[in-house]
N, C-alpha and C positions, 0 to 999 in steps of 0.2 A: 944373470938372465933368467927371467921368469919362465918356468916350464908349464906348458898347458897340456894336460892329459885329456884325451878323448876316450870315453868308454862307450862301446856299442854293445847292447845286450838284448837278449830275447828269452822267452820262456818256452818250456815244453811241459805239457800236462795241463789239466783243467782243474783249478782249485775248487770249483763248484760241482764237479762230477765225483760222486762217491765211489765210482769204479776206477778212478785214477790211482795207480799204485805209487807213482812218484811225481813230485812237482819239482821242476828244475828251472833255475835262472842261471844263464851262462853268457859269457861274452868276452870280448877282447879289450884291453886297455893299453894305450901306447901314446907317446908324444905326438902332437899334431903332425909334424913333418913326416913321420913314418907312414902315415895313412895313405899318402898319395901313391907311393910305390905299390903298396898292398892292393889298393883299389884298382889301379891300372892293370896289374897282373891278373886279378880276379876277373875283370871284364874281358881281358884278352883270352883267358882260358875258356870262358863261356862262348866267346865268338869262335874259337877253334873247334868247339864241339857242336856248333850250330844250336846253342841252347838259349832259352829265355832265362830271366833271372832265377837263381837257385832258390827253391823252397823245399825243405827236406821232406815234409809230409807229402807234398805232391810228387816230388821226384821218386821217393821210395814206393809210393803208392801208384806211380805211373798214371797220375790223374792231371786234369786241367792242362797246363802248359806241357806236361810230360806224357800226356795220353798218346799211346802208340809207340812209346819208347820201349825197347827191350830192357830186361834186367841188366844185360851185359853193357848196354850203352849208358845206363844210369851209373853203373858201377865204375865204368871208365871215366866218366866226368867227375864223379865224387873223388876217385883216387887222384886224378890230375889236379883238382882244386886243392886237395890236401898236400900233394907233393910240391906244387909250384908256389902256393901261397902260405900255407901253414908251416910245412916242414922246412921250407927255405926262408922266406921273408920274415915270418913271425919270429923265428929264432934269431935271425941275423939282426933284426931291428929291436930286439928286447921287448917284444910284446908280452903281456901277461894275460893268461887265460884264467879268469875267475869263474868258479862254478859252485853253486850251492844247490843241494837237492834235499827235499824232505820226503822221507818214507811215510806216506800218509797213514798206513796202518800203525806204524810205530808212534806217530804223533797222536793218534786217537787213544792208544793205550796209555801214553804219557799223560794225556789230559785227565784220565781217570785216577792215575796213581800220584800225580804231582800237580796240585791245583794251580800253581803259578803258570803252568804251560797254557792254561786257558786264556791268559793275558797276552799271548803272542800268537800270531797267525803264521801259517806256512809261507804266505806271500811276504810278510814282514821279515821273517827270518832270512829268507833268500835275498831280499832287497838290501837289508842291512849288511849282510855279508859282502855283497858286491861293492857297496859304497866303502866299507871298511878296507877291503882289499885295494881299491883305487887310492884311498887316502894313505895307506901304508906304502904303496909304491911311489906316491908323490914324495913322501918323506925320504925314502931311499934315494930317489933321483936328485932331490934338491939338497940332501944332507942337512935339512932344516927340521929338527924335531917338531916344531910348531906347525909345519906345513904351510906357513905363510908365504913362502917363496914361490908358490905355484898355484895353479887353478885346475879344476876338474870340470869337464863338460860331459854330460851324460845324454845318451840317445837310446830310445826304445823303438821297437817295431810298433807301427800304428795299431791301436786297440789293445796293446799289451797291458794286462792287469797290474803288473809290477810297476809300470809307469805311474799309475794313479797313487800307489802307496808312497813312492819316493817323492812325488810332487807334493803330496799332502804333508809329509814329514818335513820336506825342505821349506815349505812355506811357514811352518810352525817354528822351525829351529834355526833358520839361516841367520838370524840376528845375533846369535851367540858365537863370538869369535873362538870360543874354546870347544865348540861342537864340530865334529867331523863334517857334518853336512854344510857348514859354512864355507868349506873349501869348494863346494860346487858353485861356480861363479855366475851361472845363469840358469834360468828355468829349465829343468830337464825336458827335452823335446821328444816328440814322436815323429818318426819318419816312415815313408813308404818304402818297404824293402825292395820294391822293383827299381827304385831310383838310386839306392845306396848300397853298393857292394858290402860295406862293413856290417850292415844289418843282416845281409844274407849270410855272412861269415858267422855272426852271432847265432843265427838260426841253426847253422850247420853244427856248431859246438853244442848248443842246447839239446838238439835232437839226438846227437850221438852220445852225449853224456847220459841222457835219460834212458835211451834204448840199451846202452851198455849195462846199466844198473839192473835192468829187468832180467838179464841173463837169459834172453831168448836164444834158442838154438841158432847158430850162425851169426850172433852179434859180437863175436870176438873182434871183428874189425872196428866196430863202433867203440868198443872199450879202448882199443889202441889209439884211435883217432882222438878220442876225448882226452886221453892221458898225455899224448905226445904232440898234439897240434901246436902247442906253444908252452913256454914255462908256466906251470900250472899251480894255482892255489885253490884247493877244493875242500869241501866238507859235505858229509852226508848226515843229516839229522835223522838217524834211526832211533829205536827205543834205547839202545845202549848209550848213544850220545846224550840223550835227555837225562839218563840216569847219572852220567858223569857230570853233566851240567848241574844237576840237582845237588850232587855231593859238594861241588865247588860252591854253590850258593849257600848251602848249610854251613860249610866251613867259614865262608866269609861273614855270614851273619853271626856265627859264634864268636869270631875274632872281634867283630865290632861291638858285640854285646859285652 
């Protein structure tokens, strides 16, 4: 039987803002049938708290739909979403949490010291990591090394910059059956987070992953939620990671030469 994986993802941080310390793409990947249960419980949790659709920046800033909320009320909703949807359903249904973060200061240092880094963008690094993780999980589930026994559908929050990168790369590379992007069986789509709980869940993970890495006082809960919200595959491209990648690149070039 063909397995169809759906991946919902969202970003945190602004790639065009020089003051952004970290740029994150995170989300959840699971077989199609697992999403119904997750989405139903997410919506029920919001209803139980009298909440509009979750949006991390607004909720934690107590703005827009969350204006007038107390910090305690936001925290109670956040903890309940985590407990009922991530801690329970995401683990029981074998969801995968894929997260990639670029340390923007480390990236700028690497561009100076390692010229090849100028050929890759932070957005591209994160997007490629997410697609690679989805492809690897598809191979694991189908037990088919080629990945031909399954398909991947990707969804992004509306206006998300990562969507444009994946869309562009998919259009260019989808015809090659040996390319991982050929496993994406339809055009990556953008969705309105207000109408789709899985996009809200992706926003939840992206925000908490990003804030946890900033090591702000009181962000220990964010770190825990980003690490244990679902079985996790994550990478942080800091300067040391670029150095290791550079060493591997040199070693590979030396072997091929």
